[in-house]
N, C-alpha and C positions, 0 to 999 in steps of 0.2 A: 575472801573468805578467811581463813587464822579464827581467832578466840573465838569470833561471833558462833562459829562449826564447828569448835570443841564445843562449851557450851548446854552442847542442843546436844551431840553425838552422848558428852558426858553427864548429861538428864537423863539421858532412858539406858546405865550401865547399870551393876549391882551394885557398885563401886561411886558416884558418882567426884564425889572429891579422891578419890586414888584418880581414878582415870586426868583428868580437871591434870590437878599434880604432872603424871606424867606424861602429858600431848603437851606440857603449856611452856615442860622442860627444855623439849626439845627444837628449834632455835629452826628449825625445819615449817616445824609448823602454825606458825606467823605465815598466817599470804596462802593459806595451802589448799586445793580443790581437796573433796572426801572421799579421795585413793591416800591424803598426805597424810591423817592420823592412820589412818588402819593400816598404815602401809609403818609408822613409829611403830604403834602397836602390836602387829605379827613379828618389827625384831625382837623389840620389848618382852615379850614373849617364847623369842627364839634361845635370848643370852640365860633369862631366868633355871629359862630347862637346861640350859647347855649348864648352868651353874650348878644343877639343883644335880646330874648325873655327877661328874666331877665329884660333887663331895661323898655320894653312893659308892666311887672307886676310892676313893678314901679309905674306907670300913672294910676293916680286917677280920672282922669274929664270924671266926668259922660253923657257927650256928646257923648267919642269919643270911651266908652267900644265898645258896639260894635264891630265897627274896629279893634282895638285892641286884644274882640277879638279872633277877628281872625287873622289880622295876627301873638298872635302868637298861634296859634293852626291852619297854614303853616307850619312855620318855626318849632312847633315839629314835621311838617308830615317833614321837608326836613334836621333835623335830623335822625333818626330814619334813612327815604332813606342811608344816603354819613356810617349810622354808619351798613350798611347791607352792604354799597358799597365796607366798610377799614374790615369786615367779610369773605370778600371771597380774 
């Protein structure tokens, strides 16, 4: 399967060029079955969300602390949910 599958999946996404770039940049995508691209996408989503948490943790403006703490909590929940999806 692999790359033809990626073309089919990404053509249906909201951002086909980004989808194609992300999935093809991972060597596991070549020859992958339908589960492979999903795992790659989930891993990338976890990394991006964790990076957002890391940036939010660096914000030190006391006036925004409540908002930032809420973002960190929500993003943390998102990471937990994405990891649960990966485990299935």
